[in-house]
C-alpha positions in Angstrom: 0.0 0.0 0.0 2.8 2.4 0.8 4.4 1.8 -2.7 1.5 3.6 -4.4 0.7 0.6 -6.5 -3.1 -0.1 -6.7 -4.3 -3.3 -5.1 -7.2 -3.3 -7.5 -4.8 -3.4 -10.6 -2.6 -6.0 -8.9 -5.5 -8.3 -8.1 -6.6 -9.6 -4.8 -4.1 -12.3 -4.3 -1.1 -10.2 -5.2 -2.3 -7.4 -3.0 -2.8 -9.8 -0.1 0.8 -11.1 -0.5 2.1 -7.5 -0.6 0.2 -6.7 2.6 1.6 -9.8 4.4 5.1 -8.7 3.4 4.5 -5.2 4.7 3.0 -6.6 8.0 6.1 -8.8 8.4 8.4 -5.8 7.8 6.5 -3.8 10.4 6.8 -6.6 12.9 3.0 -7.0 13.0 1.6 -10.5 13.0 -1.5 -11.3 11.0 -4.3 -12.3 13.4 -5.1 -16.0 13.2 -8.9 -15.3 13.0 -8.7 -12.8 10.1 -9.5 -14.3 6.7 -8.6 -11.0 5.0 -5.4 -9.1 5.3 -5.0 -5.8 7.1 -2.2 -3.3 6.7 -1.0 -1.1 9.6 -1.1 2.5 8.5 -0.5 4.5 11.7 -0.3 4.4 15.5 -2.1 7.4 17.1 0.8 8.5 19.3 -1.3 10.6 21.7 -3.7 7.7 22.3 -0.8 5.3 22.8 0.6 7.7 25.5 -2.7 7.3 27.6 -2.0 5.6 30.9 -4.7 3.0 30.7 -5.7 0.3 28.2 -9.1 1.8 27.8 -7.6 5.2 27.1 -5.4 3.7 24.4 -8.3 2.1 22.6 -9.6 3.7 19.5 -13.3 3.6 20.1 -14.4 5.8 17.3 -13.3 6.7 13.8 -14.6 9.6 11.7 -13.8 10.6 8.1 -13.8 14.3 7.5 -11.8 16.8 5.4 -9.6 14.1 3.9 -8.6 12.8 7.4 -9.5 9.9 9.7 -10.1 11.2 13.2 -9.6 9.0 16.2 -11.9 9.0 19.3 -10.3 7.7 22.5 -9.8 8.4 26.2 -10.8 6.9 29.6 -13.5 8.9 31.4 -13.5 6.3 34.2 -9.9 6.9 35.1 -10.1 10.6 34.0 -7.1 10.6 31.6 -7.8 13.9 29.9 -7.3 16.4 28.3 -7.4 14.7 24.9 -4.9 15.8 22.3 -4.7 13.9 19.0 -3.6 14.2 15.4 -5.7 12.8 12.6 -4.5 10.5 9.8 -4.2 12.4 6.5 -5.4 10.2 3.6 -3.4 12.1 1.0 -0.1 11.8 2.7 -0.5 8.6 4.6 0.8 10.2 7.7 -0.5 11.7 10.9 -1.1 15.5 10.6 1.7 17.6 12.1 -0.8 19.7 14.1 -2.3 18.4 17.3 -5.9 19.2 18.3 -6.9 19.3 22.0 -10.2 19.1 23.8 -10.8 19.7 27.5 -12.3 16.3 28.0 -11.3 13.0 29.5 -12.4 11.3 26.3 -13.8 12.0 22.8 -16.1 9.1 21.8 -18.4 10.7 19.3 -17.9 12.6 16.1 -20.8 13.8 14.0 -20.4 15.1 10.4 -23.0 17.5 9.1 -22.1 18.5 5.6 -19.0 20.7 5.7 -18.8 20.6 9.6 -17.8 18.0 12.1 -18.8 18.3 15.8 -17.3 16.4 18.8 -18.9 16.8 22.3 -16.8 16.5 25.5 -17.7 13.0 26.7 -16.4 13.9 30.2 -15.6 17.6 30.7 -12.6 18.3 32.9 -13.4 18.9 36.6 -13.8 15.9 38.9 -15.2 17.1 42.2 -18.1 14.8 43.3 -20.5 17.8 43.3 -18.5 20.2 41.2 -19.8 22.0 38.2 -17.8 21.7 35.0 -17.9 25.1 33.4 -15.7 24.1 30.5 -18.2 21.4 29.3 -18.7 22.0 25.6 -18.3 20.8 22.1 -15.7 21.2 19.3 -16.6 22.4 15.9 -14.2 21.4 13.0 -14.7 23.5 9.9 -12.5 24.9 7.1 -9.4 23.8 8.9 -10.3 25.2 12.3 -10.8 23.5 15.6 -13.0 25.6 17.9 -14.2 24.6 21.3 -17.6 26.1 22.2 -18.7 26.2 25.9 -22.1 24.7 26.6 -22.2 25.0 30.4 -22.1 23.1 33.6 -22.1 19.4 32.6 -20.9 16.0 33.8 -21.2 14.4 30.4 -21.9 15.4 26.8 -22.4 12.2 24.8 -23.9 13.1 21.4 -24.9 15.9 19.1 -27.6 16.2 16.4 -28.6 18.9 13.9 -32.0 19.4 12.4 -32.8 20.7 8.9 -33.2 24.2 10.2 -29.6 24.1 11.5 -30.6 23.9 15.2 -28.1 21.9 17.3 -29.0 19.5 20.1 -26.7 17.9 22.6 -27.4 15.0 24.9 -25.8 14.2 28.3 -26.1 15.2 31.9 -26.0 18.6 33.6 -25.2 19.5 37.2 -27.4 21.8 39.2 -26.6 22.3 43.0 -24.5 19.2 43.0 -27.3 17.0 41.5 -26.9 15.3 38.2 -29.8 15.5 35.8 -30.1 13.9 32.4 -30.2 16.8 30.0 -30.8 17.9 26.4 -29.3 21.3 25.3 -30.3 23.3 22.3 -28.5 26.0 20.3 -30.2 28.1 17.5 -27.1 30.2 16.8 -24.6 27.6 15.6 -23.3 26.7 19.0 -22.6 30.3 20.2 -25.2 30.0 23.1 -27.0 27.1 24.6 -30.2 26.5 26.6 -31.3 23.5 28.6 -34.3 22.2 26.7 -35.1 19.1 28.9 -33.9 17.5 32.1 -34.8 14.0 33.5 -38.1 13.7 35.4 -36.5 12.0 38.4 -33.1 13.6 39.2 -31.2 12.0 42.1 -27.9 12.6 43.9 -26.0 10.4 41.4 -23.9 10.7 38.2 -26.1 8.1 36.6 -29.0 10.0 34.9 -28.0 10.6 31.3 -29.4 11.1 27.8 -26.9 8.8 26.0 -27.6 9.6 22.4 -29.5 12.1 20.2 -30.4 12.1 16.5 -32.4 14.1 14.1 -34.5 13.1 11.0 -35.5 16.2 9.3 -36.7 18.5 12.0 -37.7 15.7 14.4 -35.3 14.9 17.3 -35.0 11.6 19.1 -33.1 10.8 22.3 -32.8 8.1 24.9 -32.5 8.3 28.7 -30.3 5.5 30.0 -28.2 2.8 28.3 -29.8 -0.6 28.6 -33.1 -1.1 26.8 -34.0 -3.8 29.4 -33.9 -1.3 32.3 -37.5 -0.2 33.2 -36.2 3.3 33.9 -35.0 3.8 30.4 -37.1 5.7 27.9 -36.9 7.2 24.4 -38.2 10.7 23.6 -39.3 12.4 20.4 -39.2 16.2 20.1 -41.4 17.7 17.4 -43.1 21.1 17.0 -42.0 22.2 20.5 -43.4 19.1 22.3 -41.7 16.0 23.8 -43.5 12.7 23.5 -42.7 9.0 24.1 -43.1 7.2 20.8 -42.4 3.7 22.1 -43.6 1.8 25.2 -40.0 0.7 25.7 -36.7 1.9 24.2 -35.1 0.1 21.3 -31.4 0.7 21.8 -28.9 -0.9 24.2 -25.6 0.9 23.8 -23.7 -0.8 26.6 -21.0 0.8 28.8 -18.2 3.2 28.0 -18.4 2.8 24.2 -20.0 6.0 23.0 -23.3 6.6 21.1 -23.4 3.6 18.7 -26.3 5.0 16.7 -26.6 6.2 13.2 -29.3 7.9 11.1 -29.6 5.8 7.9 -32.1 6.4 5.1 -34.7 7.8 7.4 -34.3 5.2 10.1 -32.4 5.0 13.4 -29.9 2.1 13.5 -28.5 1.1 16.9 -25.6 -1.2 17.5 -25.0 -2.7 20.9 -25.6 -5.7 23.1 -28.7 -6.6 21.0 -26.5 -6.6 17.8 -28.5 -4.3 15.5 -31.9 -2.8 16.1 -33.7 -0.5 13.7 -36.4 2.0 14.5 -38.7 3.1 11.7 -40.2 6.4 12.7 -42.9 6.5 10.0 -44.3 3.2 11.1 -43.2 3.6 14.8 -41.9 0.0 14.8 -38.7 -1.7 15.8 -37.1 -4.6 14.0 -34.0 -6.7 14.9 -32.4 -8.0 11.7 -30.3 -11.2 11.7 -26.6 -10.7 11.5 -24.6 -13.9 11.0 -21.0 -14.9 10.1 -20.7 -18.4 8.6 -23.9 -19.4 10.4 -22.8 -17.9 13.7 -24.9 -15.1 15.3 -23.3 -11.7 15.9 -23.6 -11.2 19.6 -22.6 -7.6 20.0 -22.0 -4.7 17.7 -19.2 -2.4 18.9 -19.4 0.3 16.3 -21.4 1.5 13.3 -20.3 3.7 10.4 -22.3 5.0 7.4 -21.4 7.0 4.3 -25.1 7.5 3.5 -25.4 4.7 1.0 -24.1 1.8 3.0 -23.9 1.2 6.8 -21.3 -1.1 8.3 -21.3 -2.8 11.6 -18.3 -4.1 13.5 -19.5 -7.2 15.4 -18.2 -10.0 17.6 -19.3 -13.6 17.3 -18.5 -16.9 19.0 -17.1 -19.8 16.9 -14.8 -22.7 17.5 -14.6 -21.9 21.2 -13.3 -18.4 20.6 -14.5 -14.8 20.0 -14.0 -13.4 16.5 -14.7 -10.1 14.8 -16.3 -9.3 11.4 -17.6 -6.3 9.6 -21.0 -6.6 8.0 -22.6 -4.2 5.5 -26.2 -3.3 4.6 -27.8 -1.0 2.1 -31.2 -1.0 3.7 -30.6 -1.7 7.4 -32.5 -5.0 7.2 -30.3 -7.3 5.1 -26.7 -7.7 6.3 -23.9 -9.5 4.6 -20.3 -10.1 5.7 -17.9 -7.6 4.2 -14.8 -9.0 5.8 -13.4 -10.5 9.0 -10.9 -8.5 11.1 -8.8 -8.4 14.2 -10.2 -9.5 17.6 -8.6 -6.3 18.8 -10.7 -4.1 16.4 -12.9 -1.6 18.2 -14.1 0.9 15.6 -14.8 1.0 11.8 -14.8 3.5 9.0 -14.9 3.6 5.2 -12.6 5.9 3.2 -10.9 5.9 -0.1 -12.8 2.9 -1.2 -11.6 0.7 1.7 -12.6 -0.3 5.2 -10.5 0.9 8.1 -10.4 -0.2 11.8 -9.1 1.3 15.0 -7.9 -1.1 17.6 -6.8 -1.5 21.2 -3.2 -0.3 21.3 -4.0 2.9 19.3 -3.5 1.5 15.9 -5.2 2.2 12.5 -5.4 -0.5 9.9 -6.8 -0.6 6.3 -8.1 -3.6 4.5 -5.8 -4.7 1.6 
């Protein structure tokens, strides 16, 4: 890949052989469970310098402005602030410039046209009842990286934008030392923010959270809590100035410290988590759980989703031959999924760029499929 020769022109077998040679030269062993060959392209050095294994794990990949941006950090051990350099596709190198966010982790990027937004997963400031005045969100646009303050917040997990350019952020705010699940809104491109909604039953705990938020047209959807099986969890719809509960129970289990594994795809909400994939159809107000299988084995958990608008990919784990394996599955409608490739057990995030699949792994590495 580094020679500039096209794997497509060489043919699959020759490209695979070249990739194996490159892996050998780099001292990287091909994983025994990977049927396809992956080439190491970069190690995100700032992530590798994190003091914990969780902090070193690339939990999220975003493709924007000709770059692949890594999401990482450990907001359990509080390893921020987060500084990172994206991988530049044109040069095949990490960018010289480092970008810093006052957060213990960046786990979510959202691309809206010519802008990318990244909320502070865990704003700096760790007192048990302390406000975090620096809680905010980064806007990346036209080569700039600008942090916009939202306000007192324990967590800012996700961001959405409606067709009228209104921004919404989901997380948890802190008022008088009490955490409340909260949704913020900005009608002036992130310059100022208001708290639009808080949880109905706040308690002295850091638990109450809106964990994801998404917009389809001018309708906003969000979920309180992480596990769909928890009776305290609920999903909200915000439309025409009113909040309603569209489902009797939520449809999305996102799991623990793994970000907002939810994508808007062709007018539907697609969630990846401990129920593999669940799909919400807002027009019919129904939920379906498509079958994801690899060689007849059920995908147990989806760790990450990525979409370019035409296709959606899911990085999933499955149990076969007394061991866990990883595969990437693809769908063009959210209902029918086929195996695109197998990959590293260490893979934690997926993206698609320059006509190829990419994965981020534990140990801060970035690989591309040969």
